[in-house]
C-alpha positions in Angstrom: 129.5 138.7 124.9 128.9 136.4 122.1 128.5 137.3 118.5 126.2 135.4 116.2 127.7 134.6 112.8 125.4 134.3 109.8 125.2 130.7 108.7 124.6 129.9 105.1 122.3 127.2 104.0 124.1 123.9 104.1 122.7 121.3 101.7 122.2 117.8 103.1 124.4 115.1 101.5 121.2 113.1 100.9 119.6 115.9 98.9 122.8 116.3 96.9 123.0 112.6 96.0 119.3 112.5 95.1 119.7 115.6 92.9 122.6 114.0 91.0 120.6 110.7 90.6 117.6 112.6 89.2 119.7 114.6 86.7 121.6 111.4 85.6 118.2 109.5 85.3 116.8 112.3 83.1 119.9 112.5 81.0 119.7 108.8 80.3 116.1 109.3 79.3 117.1 112.0 76.9 119.8 109.8 75.4 117.2 107.0 74.8 114.8 109.6 73.1 117.7 110.8 70.9 118.6 107.2 69.9 115.0 106.6 69.0 115.1 109.7 66.8 112.2 111.4 68.6 113.8 114.8 68.2 114.6 114.5 64.4 111.2 115.1 62.9 109.7 118.6 62.6 106.1 117.3 62.8 104.7 117.0 66.2 101.4 115.7 67.6 100.0 114.8 70.9 101.2 111.2 70.8 104.7 112.0 69.7 105.2 114.7 72.4 103.7 112.4 75.1 105.8 109.4 74.0 109.0 111.6 74.1 108.2 112.9 77.6 107.4 109.5 78.9 110.6 108.1 77.4 112.6 110.7 79.1 110.9 110.1 82.4 111.4 106.4 82.1 115.2 107.0 82.0 117.3 103.8 82.4 114.2 101.7 82.3 114.3 102.2 78.5 117.4 100.0 78.4 115.7 97.3 80.5 113.1 96.7 77.8 110.5 99.4 78.6 109.4 101.0 75.4 106.7 103.5 76.4 104.2 104.6 73.8 101.4 107.0 74.4 98.4 107.4 72.1 96.1 110.3 72.5 93.3 111.8 70.5 92.5 115.4 70.9 88.8 116.4 70.6 87.8 118.1 67.4 86.4 121.6 67.7 82.7 122.0 67.3 81.4 123.8 64.2 
């Protein structure tokens, strides 16, 4: 008679490494946004929020010369 033991989910080492890389990538992007003072102003608009998000997603590319800027215009409400 054999007994079956419940096996817990074992995370693949590749998934673990990729997770760590993604977290470090995003932390570097947040550091770049902080250094550019994107979080210091209380006023926000579409362009500032978009630029901040793109800067965070660009991560280490910010330190290789990428300076993402996003411009956007929201439509005015009709009267």
